[in-house]
mmCIF file as gemmi writes it, N, C-alpha and C atoms, coordinates in Angstrom:
data_model
loop_
_atom_site.group_PDB
_atom_site.id
_atom_site.type_symbol
_atom_site.label_atom_id
_atom_site.label_alt_id
_atom_site.label_comp_id
_atom_site.label_asym_id
_atom_site.label_entity_id
_atom_site.label_seq_id
_atom_site.pdbx_PDB_ins_code
_atom_site.Cartn_x
_atom_site.Cartn_y
_atom_site.Cartn_z
_atom_site.occupancy
_atom_site.B_iso_or_equiv
_atom_site.pdbx_formal_charge
_atom_site.auth_seq_id
_atom_site.auth_asym_id
_atom_site.pdbx_PDB_model_num
ATOM 1 N N . UNK Axp A 1 ? -5.423 15.758 7.93 1 0 ? 1 A 1
ATOM 2 C CA . UNK Axp A 1 ? -6.004 14.471 8.286 1 0 ? 1 A 1
ATOM 3 C C . UNK Axp A 1 ? -6.213 13.654 7.017 1 0 ? 1 A 1
ATOM 4 N N . UNK Axp A 2 ? -5.825 12.391 7.072 1 0 ? 2 A 1
ATOM 5 C CA . UNK Axp A 2 ? -6.016 11.496 5.932 1 0 ? 2 A 1
ATOM 6 C C . UNK Axp A 2 ? -6.615 10.177 6.411 1 0 ? 2 A 1
ATOM 7 N N . UNK Axp A 3 ? -7.319 9.519 5.502 1 0 ? 3 A 1
ATOM 8 C CA . UNK Axp A 3 ? -7.834 8.166 5.746 1 0 ? 3 A 1
ATOM 9 C C . UNK Axp A 3 ? -7.474 7.33 4.53 1 0 ? 3 A 1
ATOM 10 N N . UNK Axp A 4 ? -7.392 6.011 4.739 1 0 ? 4 A 1
ATOM 11 C CA . UNK Axp A 4 ? -6.923 5.124 3.675 1 0 ? 4 A 1
ATOM 12 C C . UNK Axp A 4 ? -7.888 3.967 3.481 1 0 ? 4 A 1
ATOM 13 N N . UNK Axp A 5 ? -8.154 3.653 2.228 1 0 ? 5 A 1
ATOM 14 C CA . UNK Axp A 5 ? -8.962 2.496 1.871 1 0 ? 5 A 1
ATOM 15 C C . UNK Axp A 5 ? -8.161 1.702 0.852 1 0 ? 5 A 1
ATOM 16 N N . UNK Axp A 6 ? -7.835 0.466 1.195 1 0 ? 6 A 1
ATOM 17 C CA . UNK Axp A 6 ? -7.055 -0.377 0.296 1 0 ? 6 A 1
ATOM 18 C C . UNK Axp A 6 ? -7.934 -1.491 -0.248 1 0 ? 6 A 1
ATOM 19 N N . UNK Axp A 7 ? -7.92 -1.641 -1.572 1 0 ? 7 A 1
ATOM 20 C CA . UNK Axp A 7 ? -8.72 -2.67 -2.222 1 0 ? 7 A 1
ATOM 21 C C . UNK Axp A 7 ? -8.373 -4.034 -1.639 1 0 ? 7 A 1
ATOM 22 N N . UNK Axp A 8 ? -9.388 -4.765 -1.244 1 0 ? 8 A 1
ATOM 23 C CA . UNK Axp A 8 ? -9.193 -6.095 -0.692 1 0 ? 8 A 1
ATOM 24 C C . UNK Axp A 8 ? -8.988 -6.111 0.808 1 0 ? 8 A 1
ATOM 25 N N . UNK Axp A 9 ? -8.635 -4.972 1.39 1 0 ? 9 A 1
ATOM 26 C CA . UNK Axp A 9 ? -8.392 -4.911 2.837 1 0 ? 9 A 1
ATOM 27 C C . UNK Axp A 9 ? -9.364 -3.979 3.546 1 0 ? 9 A 1
ATOM 28 N N . UNK Axp A 10 ? -9.962 -3.06 2.804 1 0 ? 10 A 1
ATOM 29 C CA . UNK Axp A 10 ? -10.851 -2.083 3.424 1 0 ? 10 A 1
ATOM 30 C C . UNK Axp A 10 ? -10.066 -0.915 3.997 1 0 ? 10 A 1
ATOM 31 N N . UNK Axp A 11 ? -10.651 -0.277 5.004 1 0 ? 11 A 1
ATOM 32 C CA . UNK Axp A 11 ? -9.977 0.874 5.609 1 0 ? 11 A 1
ATOM 33 C C . UNK Axp A 11 ? -8.803 0.396 6.452 1 0 ? 11 A 1
ATOM 34 N N . UNK Axp A 12 ? -7.665 1.061 6.308 1 0 ? 12 A 1
ATOM 35 C CA . UNK Axp A 12 ? -6.471 0.729 7.082 1 0 ? 12 A 1
ATOM 36 C C . UNK Axp A 12 ? -6.088 1.928 7.94 1 0 ? 12 A 1
ATOM 37 N N . UNK Axp A 13 ? -5.329 1.666 8.994 1 0 ? 13 A 1
ATOM 38 C CA . UNK Axp A 13 ? -4.981 2.72 9.945 1 0 ? 13 A 1
ATOM 39 C C . UNK Axp A 13 ? -3.925 3.683 9.426 1 0 ? 13 A 1
ATOM 40 N N . UNK Axp A 14 ? -3.076 3.217 8.521 1 0 ? 14 A 1
ATOM 41 C CA . UNK Axp A 14 ? -2.016 4.074 8.013 1 0 ? 14 A 1
ATOM 42 C C . UNK Axp A 14 ? -1.493 3.512 6.706 1 0 ? 14 A 1
ATOM 43 N N . UNK Axp A 15 ? -0.84 4.346 5.938 1 0 ? 15 A 1
ATOM 44 C CA . UNK Axp A 15 ? -0.239 3.931 4.672 1 0 ? 15 A 1
ATOM 45 C C . UNK Axp A 15 ? 0.9 4.889 4.356 1 0 ? 15 A 1
ATOM 46 N N . UNK Axp A 16 ? 2.097 4.351 4.244 1 0 ? 16 A 1
ATOM 47 C CA . UNK Axp A 16 ? 3.236 5.185 3.88 1 0 ? 16 A 1
ATOM 48 C C . UNK Axp A 16 ? 3.079 5.781 2.498 1 0 ? 16 A 1
ATOM 49 N N . UNK Axp A 17 ? 2.616 4.962 1.562 1 0 ? 17 A 1
ATOM 50 C CA . UNK Axp A 17 ? 2.413 5.438 0.196 1 0 ? 17 A 1
ATOM 51 C C . UNK Axp A 17 ? 1.324 6.495 0.155 1 0 ? 17 A 1
ATOM 52 N N . UNK Axp A 18 ? 0.206 6.23 0.834 1 0 ? 18 A 1
ATOM 53 C CA . UNK Axp A 18 ? -0.898 7.19 0.852 1 0 ? 18 A 1
ATOM 54 C C . UNK Axp A 18 ? -0.523 8.486 1.552 1 0 ? 18 A 1
ATOM 55 N N . UNK Axp A 19 ? 0.194 8.378 2.662 1 0 ? 19 A 1
ATOM 56 C CA . UNK Axp A 19 ? 0.629 9.569 3.398 1 0 ? 19 A 1
ATOM 57 C C . UNK Axp A 19 ? 1.576 10.415 2.56 1 0 ? 19 A 1
ATOM 58 N N . UNK Axp A 20 ? 2.515 9.752 1.904 1 0 ? 20 A 1
ATOM 59 C CA . UNK Axp A 20 ? 3.473 10.469 1.059 1 0 ? 20 A 1
ATOM 60 C C . UNK Axp A 20 ? 2.761 11.134 -0.109 1 0 ? 20 A 1
ATOM 61 N N . UNK Axp A 21 ? 1.841 10.418 -0.744 1 0 ? 21 A 1
ATOM 62 C CA . UNK Axp A 21 ? 1.099 10.979 -1.873 1 0 ? 21 A 1
ATOM 63 C C . UNK Axp A 21 ? 0.273 12.191 -1.479 1 0 ? 21 A 1
ATOM 64 N N . UNK Axp A 22 ? -0.437 12.084 -0.356 1 0 ? 22 A 1
ATOM 65 C CA . UNK Axp A 22 ? -1.269 13.198 0.106 1 0 ? 22 A 1
ATOM 66 C C . UNK Axp A 22 ? -0.411 14.409 0.464 1 0 ? 22 A 1
ATOM 67 N N . UNK Axp A 23 ? 0.678 14.175 1.181 1 0 ? 23 A 1
ATOM 68 C CA . UNK Axp A 23 ? 1.55 15.278 1.584 1 0 ? 23 A 1
ATOM 69 C C . UNK Axp A 23 ? 2.223 15.917 0.371 1 0 ? 23 A 1
ATOM 70 N N . UNK Axp A 24 ? 2.681 15.086 -0.574 1 0 ? 24 A 1
ATOM 71 C CA . UNK Axp A 24 ? 3.34 15.644 -1.755 1 0 ? 24 A 1
ATOM 72 C C . UNK Axp A 24 ? 2.36 16.464 -2.589 1 0 ? 24 A 1
ATOM 73 N N . UNK Axp A 25 ? 1.121 15.976 -2.727 1 0 ? 25 A 1
ATOM 74 C CA . UNK Axp A 25 ? 0.12 16.732 -3.487 1 0 ? 25 A 1
ATOM 75 C C . UNK Axp A 25 ? -0.103 18.105 -2.849 1 0 ? 25 A 1
ATOM 76 N N . UNK Axp A 26 ? -0.192 18.142 -1.52 1 0 ? 26 A 1
ATOM 77 C CA . UNK Axp A 26 ? -0.376 19.418 -0.825 1 0 ? 26 A 1
ATOM 78 C C . UNK Axp A 26 ? 0.848 20.323 -1.008 1 0 ? 26 A 1
ATOM 79 N N . UNK Axp A 27 ? 2.049 19.742 -0.945 1 0 ? 27 A 1
ATOM 80 C CA . UNK Axp A 27 ? 3.277 20.516 -1.195 1 0 ? 27 A 1
ATOM 81 C C . UNK Axp A 27 ? 3.294 21.059 -2.619 1 0 ? 27 A 1
ATOM 82 N N . UNK Axp A 28 ? 3.008 20.189 -3.577 1 0 ? 28 A 1
ATOM 83 C CA . UNK Axp A 28 ? 3.059 20.534 -4.998 1 0 ? 28 A 1
ATOM 84 C C . UNK Axp A 28 ? 2.107 21.686 -5.337 1 0 ? 28 A 1
ATOM 85 N N . UNK Axp A 29 ? 0.95 21.704 -4.683 1 0 ? 29 A 1
ATOM 86 C CA . UNK Axp A 29 ? -0.045 22.745 -4.963 1 0 ? 29 A 1
ATOM 87 C C . UNK Axp A 29 ? 0.109 23.967 -4.058 1 0 ? 29 A 1
ATOM 88 N N . UNK Axp A 30 ? 1.19 23.996 -3.264 1 0 ? 30 A 1
ATOM 89 C CA . UNK Axp A 30 ? 1.47 25.158 -2.433 1 0 ? 30 A 1
ATOM 90 C C . UNK Axp A 30 ? 0.541 25.328 -1.242 1 0 ? 30 A 1
ATOM 91 N N . UNK Axp A 31 ? -0.135 24.26 -0.834 1 0 ? 31 A 1
ATOM 92 C CA . UNK Axp A 31 ? -1.063 24.346 0.293 1 0 ? 31 A 1
ATOM 93 C C . UNK Axp A 31 ? -0.355 24.264 1.639 1 0 ? 31 A 1
ATOM 94 N N . UNK Axp A 32 ? 0.837 23.664 1.649 1 0 ? 32 A 1
ATOM 95 C CA . UNK Axp A 32 ? 1.624 23.497 2.875 1 0 ? 32 A 1
ATOM 96 C C . UNK Axp A 32 ? 3.092 23.685 2.531 1 0 ? 32 A 1
ATOM 97 N N . UNK Axp A 33 ? 3.921 23.773 3.559 1 0 ? 33 A 1
ATOM 98 C CA . UNK Axp A 33 ? 5.366 23.804 3.339 1 0 ? 33 A 1
ATOM 99 C C . UNK Axp A 33 ? 6.007 22.687 4.153 1 0 ? 33 A 1
ATOM 100 N N . UNK Axp A 34 ? 7.201 22.292 3.746 1 0 ? 34 A 1
ATOM 101 C CA . UNK Axp A 34 ? 7.923 21.199 4.404 1 0 ? 34 A 1
ATOM 102 C C . UNK Axp A 34 ? 8.504 21.686 5.721 1 0 ? 34 A 1
ATOM 103 N N . UNK Axp A 35 ? 8.444 20.903 6.776 1 0 ? 35 A 1
ATOM 104 C CA . UNK Axp A 35 ? 7.905 19.551 6.877 1 0 ? 35 A 1
ATOM 105 C C . UNK Axp A 35 ? 6.38 19.561 7.018 1 0 ? 35 A 1
ATOM 106 N N . UNK Axp A 36 ? 5.757 18.473 6.556 1 0 ? 36 A 1
ATOM 107 C CA . UNK Axp A 36 ? 4.304 18.325 6.601 1 0 ? 36 A 1
ATOM 108 C C . UNK Axp A 36 ? 3.954 17.299 7.67 1 0 ? 36 A 1
ATOM 109 N N . UNK Axp A 37 ? 3.039 17.648 8.546 1 0 ? 37 A 1
ATOM 110 C CA . UNK Axp A 37 ? 2.546 16.709 9.558 1 0 ? 37 A 1
ATOM 111 C C . UNK Axp A 37 ? 1.302 16.046 8.981 1 0 ? 37 A 1
ATOM 112 N N . UNK Axp A 38 ? 1.35 14.725 8.826 1 0 ? 38 A 1
ATOM 113 C CA . UNK Axp A 38 ? 0.244 13.947 8.265 1 0 ? 38 A 1
ATOM 114 C C . UNK Axp A 38 ? -0.431 13.213 9.422 1 0 ? 38 A 1
ATOM 115 N N . UNK Axp A 39 ? -1.707 13.501 9.639 1 0 ? 39 A 1
ATOM 116 C CA . UNK Axp A 39 ? -2.434 12.878 10.746 1 0 ? 39 A 1
ATOM 117 C C . UNK Axp A 39 ? -3.224 11.682 10.232 1 0 ? 39 A 1
ATOM 118 N N . UNK Axp A 40 ? -2.76 10.48 10.563 1 0 ? 40 A 1
ATOM 119 C CA . UNK Axp A 40 ? -3.427 9.24 10.171 1 0 ? 40 A 1
ATOM 120 C C . UNK Axp A 40 ? -4.208 8.709 11.37 1 0 ? 40 A 1
ATOM 121 N N . UNK Axp A 41 ? -5.176 7.803 11.155 1 0 ? 41 A 1
ATOM 122 C CA . UNK Axp A 41 ? -5.879 7.199 12.29 1 0 ? 41 A 1
ATOM 123 C C . UNK Axp A 41 ? -4.937 6.495 13.27 1 0 ? 41 A 1
ATOM 124 N N . UNK Axp A 42 ? -3.77 6.046 12.805 1 0 ? 42 A 1
ATOM 125 C CA . UNK Axp A 42 ? -2.809 5.355 13.674 1 0 ? 42 A 1
ATOM 126 C C . UNK Axp A 42 ? -1.891 6.324 14.415 1 0 ? 42 A 1
ATOM 127 N N . UNK Axp A 43 ? -1.893 7.584 14.029 1 0 ? 43 A 1
ATOM 128 C CA . UNK Axp A 43 ? -1.02 8.561 14.662 1 0 ? 43 A 1
ATOM 129 C C . UNK Axp A 43 ? -0.327 9.43 13.633 1 0 ? 43 A 1
ATOM 130 N N . UNK Axp A 44 ? 0.378 10.45 14.094 1 0 ? 44 A 1
ATOM 131 C CA . UNK Axp A 44 ? 0.995 11.407 13.179 1 0 ? 44 A 1
ATOM 132 C C . UNK Axp A 44 ? 2.279 10.882 12.528 1 0 ? 44 A 1
ATOM 133 N N . UNK Axp A 45 ? 2.487 11.311 11.291 1 0 ? 45 A 1
ATOM 134 C CA . UNK Axp A 45 ? 3.723 11.063 10.548 1 0 ? 45 A 1
ATOM 135 C C . UNK Axp A 45 ? 4.248 12.419 10.092 1 0 ? 45 A 1
ATOM 136 N N . UNK Axp A 46 ? 5.519 12.464 9.734 1 0 ? 46 A 1
ATOM 137 C CA . UNK Axp A 46 ? 6.091 13.705 9.22 1 0 ? 46 A 1
ATOM 138 C C . UNK Axp A 46 ? 6.764 13.432 7.886 1 0 ? 46 A 1
ATOM 139 N N . UNK Axp A 47 ? 6.432 14.246 6.898 1 0 ? 47 A 1
ATOM 140 C CA . UNK Axp A 47 ? 7.067 14.152 5.588 1 0 ? 47 A 1
ATOM 141 C C . UNK Axp A 47 ? 7.906 15.408 5.392 1 0 ? 47 A 1
ATOM 142 N N . UNK Axp A 48 ? 9.168 15.185 5.038 1 0 ? 48 A 1
ATOM 143 C CA . UNK Axp A 48 ? 10.1 16.292 4.813 1 0 ? 48 A 1
ATOM 144 C C . UNK Axp A 48 ? 10.63 16.187 3.396 1 0 ? 48 A 1
ATOM 145 N N . UNK Axp A 49 ? 10.661 17.319 2.699 1 0 ? 49 A 1
ATOM 146 C CA . UNK Axp A 49 ? 11.214 17.366 1.35 1 0 ? 49 A 1
ATOM 147 C C . UNK Axp A 49 ? 12.592 17.99 1.407 1 0 ? 49 A 1
ATOM 148 N N . UNK Axp A 50 ? 13.549 17.335 0.735 1 0 ? 50 A 1
ATOM 149 C CA . UNK Axp A 50 ? 14.906 17.857 0.632 1 0 ? 50 A 1
ATOM 150 C C . UNK Axp A 50 ? 15.32 17.723 -0.826 1 0 ? 50 A 1
ATOM 151 N N . UNK Axp A 51 ? 15.251 18.82 -1.56 1 0 ? 51 A 1
ATOM 152 C CA . UNK Axp A 51 ? 15.525 18.759 -2.996 1 0 ? 51 A 1
ATOM 153 C C . UNK Axp A 51 ? 14.47 17.907 -3.677 1 0 ? 51 A 1
ATOM 154 N N . UNK Axp A 52 ? 14.914 16.89 -4.415 1 0 ? 52 A 1
ATOM 155 C CA . UNK Axp A 52 ? 13.988 15.983 -5.091 1 0 ? 52 A 1
ATOM 156 C C . UNK Axp A 52 ? 13.589 14.794 -4.224 1 0 ? 52 A 1
ATOM 157 N N . UNK Axp A 53 ? 14.128 14.702 -3.014 1 0 ? 53 A 1
ATOM 158 C CA . UNK Axp A 53 ? 13.866 13.547 -2.148 1 0 ? 53 A 1
ATOM 159 C C . UNK Axp A 53 ? 12.774 13.86 -1.125 1 0 ? 53 A 1
ATOM 160 N N . UNK Axp A 54 ? 12.011 12.815 -0.776 1 0 ? 54 A 1
ATOM 161 C CA . UNK Axp A 54 ? 10.997 12.906 0.267 1 0 ? 54 A 1
ATOM 162 C C . UNK Axp A 54 ? 11.359 11.92 1.365 1 0 ? 54 A 1
ATOM 163 N N . UNK Axp A 55 ? 11.225 12.334 2.614 1 0 ? 55 A 1
ATOM 164 C CA . UNK Axp A 55 ? 11.536 11.48 3.759 1 0 ? 55 A 1
ATOM 165 C C . UNK Axp A 55 ? 10.317 11.41 4.665 1 0 ? 55 A 1
ATOM 166 N N . UNK Axp A 56 ? 9.817 10.21 4.905 1 0 ? 56 A 1
ATOM 167 C CA . UNK Axp A 56 ? 8.664 9.999 5.77 1 0 ? 56 A 1
ATOM 168 C C . UNK Axp A 56 ? 9.148 9.378 7.068 1 0 ? 56 A 1
ATOM 169 N N . UNK Axp A 57 ? 8.811 9.994 8.188 1 0 ? 57 A 1
ATOM 170 C CA . UNK Axp A 57 ? 9.219 9.459 9.484 1 0 ? 57 A 1
ATOM 171 C C . UNK Axp A 57 ? 8.003 9.359 10.394 1 0 ? 57 A 1
ATOM 172 N N . UNK Axp A 58 ? 8.086 8.421 11.304 1 0 ? 58 A 1
ATOM 173 C CA . UNK Axp A 58 ? 7.024 8.223 12.279 1 0 ? 58 A 1
ATOM 174 C C . UNK Axp A 58 ? 7.23 6.898 12.979 1 0 ? 58 A 1
ATOM 175 N N . UNK Axp A 59 ? 6.378 6.596 13.953 1 0 ? 59 A 1
ATOM 176 C CA . UNK Axp A 59 ? 6.537 5.351 14.697 1 0 ? 59 A 1
ATOM 177 C C . UNK Axp A 59 ? 6.168 4.14 13.843 1 0 ? 59 A 1
ATOM 178 N N . UNK Axp A 60 ? 6.796 3.033 14.135 1 0 ? 60 A 1
ATOM 179 C CA . UNK Axp A 60 ? 6.468 1.766 13.468 1 0 ? 60 A 1
ATOM 180 C C . UNK Axp A 60 ? 6.198 0.734 14.554 1 0 ? 60 A 1
ATOM 181 N N . UNK Axp A 61 ? 5.101 0.023 14.419 1 0 ? 61 A 1
ATOM 182 C CA . UNK Axp A 61 ? 4.753 -1.006 15.401 1 0 ? 61 A 1
ATOM 183 C C . UNK Axp A 61 ? 4.332 -2.272 14.675 1 0 ? 61 A 1
ATOM 184 N N . UNK Axp A 62 ? 4.563 -3.403 15.307 1 0 ? 62 A 1
ATOM 185 C CA . UNK Axp A 62 ? 4.107 -4.684 14.765 1 0 ? 62 A 1
ATOM 186 C C . UNK Axp A 62 ? 2.627 -4.815 15.08 1 0 ? 62 A 1
ATOM 187 N N . UNK Axp A 63 ? 1.815 -5.031 14.045 1 0 ? 63 A 1
ATOM 188 C CA . UNK Axp A 63 ? 0.374 -5.177 14.255 1 0 ? 63 A 1
ATOM 189 C C . UNK Axp A 63 ? -0.097 -6.602 14.016 1 0 ? 63 A 1
ATOM 190 N N . UNK Axp A 64 ? 0.775 -7.459 13.481 1 0 ? 64 A 1
ATOM 191 C CA . UNK Axp A 64 ? 0.42 -8.858 13.246 1 0 ? 64 A 1
ATOM 192 C C . UNK Axp A 64 ? 1.698 -9.671 13.139 1 0 ? 64 A 1
ATOM 193 N N . UNK Axp A 65 ? 1.589 -10.939 13.44 1 0 ? 65 A 1
ATOM 194 C CA . UNK Axp A 65 ? 2.7 -11.869 13.282 1 0 ? 65 A 1
ATOM 195 C C . UNK Axp A 65 ? 2.181 -13.108 12.577 1 0 ? 65 A 1
ATOM 196 N N . UNK Axp A 66 ? 3.053 -13.804 11.889 1 0 ? 66 A 1
ATOM 197 C CA . UNK Axp A 66 ? 2.648 -15.026 11.214 1 0 ? 66 A 1
ATOM 198 C C . UNK Axp A 66 ? 3.847 -15.751 10.654 1 0 ? 66 A 1
ATOM 199 N N . UNK Axp A 67 ? 3.568 -16.885 10.074 1 0 ? 67 A 1
ATOM 200 C CA . UNK Axp A 67 ? 4.601 -17.695 9.43 1 0 ? 67 A 1
ATOM 201 C C . UNK Axp A 67 ? 4.193 -17.873 7.981 1 0 ? 67 A 1
ATOM 202 N N . UNK Axp A 68 ? 5.119 -17.613 7.09 1 0 ? 68 A 1
ATOM 203 C CA . UNK Axp A 68 ? 4.879 -17.781 5.661 1 0 ? 68 A 1
ATOM 204 C C . UNK Axp A 68 ? 5.662 -18.994 5.199 1 0 ? 68 A 1
ATOM 205 N N . UNK Axp A 69 ? 4.962 -19.977 4.67 1 0 ? 69 A 1
ATOM 206 C CA . UNK Axp A 69 ? 5.618 -21.182 4.163 1 0 ? 69 A 1
ATOM 207 C C . UNK Axp A 69 ? 5.849 -21.009 2.664 1 0 ? 69 A 1
ATOM 208 N N . UNK Axp A 70 ? 7.097 -21.117 2.272 1 0 ? 70 A 1
ATOM 209 C CA . UNK Axp A 70 ? 7.484 -20.884 0.884 1 0 ? 70 A 1
ATOM 210 C C . UNK Axp A 70 ? 8.166 -22.127 0.343 1 0 ? 70 A 1
ATOM 211 N N . UNK Axp A 71 ? 7.674 -22.603 -0.773 1 0 ? 71 A 1
ATOM 212 C CA . UNK Axp A 71 ? 8.281 -23.749 -1.439 1 0 ? 71 A 1
ATOM 213 C C . UNK Axp A 71 ? 8.745 -23.275 -2.813 1 0 ? 71 A 1
ATOM 214 N N . UNK Axp A 72 ? 10.052 -23.052 -2.958 1 0 ? 72 A 1
ATOM 215 C CA . UNK Axp A 72 ? 10.561 -22.501 -4.216 1 0 ? 72 A 1
ATOM 216 C C . UNK Axp A 72 ? 10.289 -23.408 -5.4 1 0 ? 72 A 1
ATOM 217 N N . UNK Axp A 73 ? 10.221 -24.719 -5.176 1 0 ? 73 A 1
ATOM 218 C CA . UNK Axp A 73 ? 9.962 -25.635 -6.288 1 0 ? 73 A 1
ATOM 219 C C . UNK Axp A 73 ? 8.526 -25.511 -6.774 1 0 ? 73 A 1
ATOM 220 N N . UNK Axp A 74 ? 7.615 -25.254 -5.874 1 0 ? 74 A 1
ATOM 221 C CA . UNK Axp A 74 ? 6.222 -25.07 -6.263 1 0 ? 74 A 1
ATOM 222 C C . UNK Axp A 74 ? 6.086 -23.863 -7.185 1 0 ? 74 A 1
ATOM 223 N N . UNK Axp A 75 ? 6.867 -22.834 -6.917 1 0 ? 75 A 1
ATOM 224 C CA . UNK Axp A 75 ? 6.796 -21.622 -7.725 1 0 ? 75 A 1
ATOM 225 C C . UNK Axp A 75 ? 7.432 -21.813 -9.103 1 0 ? 75 A 1
ATOM 226 N N . UNK Axp A 76 ? 8.303 -22.793 -9.234 1 0 ? 76 A 1
ATOM 227 C CA . UNK Axp A 76 ? 8.988 -23.005 -10.506 1 0 ? 76 A 1
ATOM 228 C C . UNK Axp A 76 ? 8.239 -23.943 -11.439 1 0 ? 76 A 1
ATOM 229 N N . UNK Axp A 77 ? 7.248 -24.678 -10.907 1 0 ? 77 A 1
ATOM 230 C CA . UNK Axp A 77 ? 6.486 -25.592 -11.754 1 0 ? 77 A 1
ATOM 231 C C . UNK Axp A 77 ? 5.664 -24.793 -12.753 1 0 ? 77 A 1
ATOM 232 N N . UNK Axp A 78 ? 5.578 -25.281 -13.995 1 0 ? 78 A 1
ATOM 233 C CA . UNK Axp A 78 ? 4.767 -24.563 -14.983 1 0 ? 78 A 1
ATOM 234 C C . UNK Axp A 78 ? 3.29 -24.649 -14.599 1 0 ? 78 A 1
ATOM 235 N N . UNK Axp A 79 ? 2.509 -23.664 -14.996 1 0 ? 79 A 1
ATOM 236 C CA . UNK Axp A 79 ? 1.082 -23.7 -14.678 1 0 ? 79 A 1
ATOM 237 C C . UNK Axp A 79 ? 0.385 -24.846 -15.401 1 0 ? 79 A 1
ATOM 238 N N . UNK Axp A 80 ? -0.733 -25.257 -14.843 1 0 ? 80 A 1
ATOM 239 C CA . UNK Axp A 80 ? -1.537 -26.303 -15.479 1 0 ? 80 A 1
ATOM 240 C C . UNK Axp A 80 ? -2.048 -25.785 -16.824 1 0 ? 80 A 1
ATOM 241 N N . UNK Axp A 81 ? -2.229 -26.696 -17.795 1 0 ? 81 A 1
ATOM 242 C CA . UNK Axp A 81 ? -2.772 -26.238 -19.082 1 0 ? 81 A 1
ATOM 243 C C . UNK Axp A 81 ? -4.204 -25.741 -18.889 1 0 ? 81 A 1
ATOM 244 N N . UNK Axp A 82 ? -4.662 -24.865 -19.76 1 0 ? 82 A 1
ATOM 245 C CA . UNK Axp A 82 ? -6.029 -24.362 -19.635 1 0 ? 82 A 1
ATOM 246 C C . UNK Axp A 82 ? -7.04 -25.5 -19.705 1 0 ? 82 A 1
ATOM 247 N N . UNK Axp A 83 ? -8.131 -25.324 -19.001 1 0 ? 83 A 1
ATOM 248 C CA . UNK Axp A 83 ? -9.199 -26.326 -19.015 1 0 ? 83 A 1
ATOM 249 C C . UNK Axp A 83 ? -10.034 -26.11 -20.266 1 0 ? 83 A 1
ATOM 250 N N . UNK Axp A 84 ? -10.304 -27.185 -20.987 1 0 ? 84 A 1
ATOM 251 C CA . UNK Axp A 84 ? -11.174 -27.117 -22.15 1 0 ? 84 A 1
ATOM 252 C C . UNK Axp A 84 ? -12.546 -27.628 -21.741 1 0 ? 84 A 1
ATOM 253 N N . UNK Axp A 85 ? -13.543 -26.767 -21.868 1 0 ? 85 A 1
ATOM 254 C CA . UNK Axp A 85 ? -14.896 -27.154 -21.5 1 0 ? 85 A 1
ATOM 255 C C . UNK Axp A 85 ? -15.541 -27.946 -22.626 1 0 ? 85 A 1
ATOM 256 N N . UNK Axp A 86 ? -16.345 -28.945 -22.271 1 0 ? 86 A 1
ATOM 257 C CA . UNK Axp A 86 ? -17.095 -29.662 -23.308 1 0 ? 86 A 1
ATOM 258 C C . UNK Axp A 86 ? -18.033 -28.699 -24.025 1 0 ? 86 A 1
ATOM 259 N N . UNK Axp A 87 ? -18.349 -29 -25.276 1 0 ? 87 A 1
ATOM 260 C CA . UNK Axp A 87 ? -19.222 -28.128 -26.06 1 0 ? 87 A 1
ATOM 261 C C . UNK Axp A 87 ? -20.594 -27.967 -25.415 1 0 ? 87 A 1
ATOM 262 N N . UNK Axp A 88 ? -20.975 -28.945 -24.597 1 0 ? 88 A 1
ATOM 263 C CA . UNK Axp A 88 ? -22.289 -28.871 -23.952 1 0 ? 88 A 1
ATOM 264 C C . UNK Axp A 88 ? -22.332 -27.809 -22.854 1 0 ? 88 A 1
ATOM 265 N N . UNK Axp A 89 ? -21.162 -27.347 -22.411 1 0 ? 89 A 1
ATOM 266 C CA . UNK Axp A 89 ? -21.113 -26.311 -21.372 1 0 ? 89 A 1
ATOM 267 C C . UNK Axp A 89 ? -21.05 -24.946 -22.037 1 0 ? 89 A 1
ATOM 268 N N . UNK Axp A 90 ? -21.969 -24.095 -21.677 1 0 ? 90 A 1
ATOM 269 C CA . UNK Axp A 90 ? -22 -22.755 -22.249 1 0 ? 90 A 1
ATOM 270 C C . UNK Axp A 90 ? -21.255 -21.795 -21.331 1 0 ? 90 A 1
ATOM 271 N N . UNK Axp A 91 ? -20.467 -20.913 -21.897 1 0 ? 91 A 1
ATOM 272 C CA . UNK Axp A 91 ? -19.771 -19.898 -21.097 1 0 ? 91 A 1
ATOM 273 C C . UNK Axp A 91 ? -20.44 -18.544 -21.249 1 0 ? 91 A 1
ATOM 274 N N . UNK Axp A 92 ? -21.566 -18.483 -21.93 1 0 ? 92 A 1
ATOM 275 C CA . UNK Axp A 92 ? -22.272 -17.202 -22.142 1 0 ? 92 A 1
ATOM 276 C C . UNK Axp A 92 ? -23.236 -16.931 -21.034 1 0 ? 92 A 1
């Protein structure tokens, strides 16, 4: 059984990176053998080791939808120059 906490998001239902890391650590220390069943709050995953490769399998579901607006020109503009504070403003 594993649980995941991601900085900025809090607890999440599953994590491929976290599941792989936890399963590999258990494999590396001889606590389990491949394939490893990883029980996440979202459901079970399976990690299989084949030589130096690791394969993670399990169900995938859409949990959110949205639209991302991307303006490539906005990303190419140089950043604004640093703000210079008047001497009367203390930063201490």
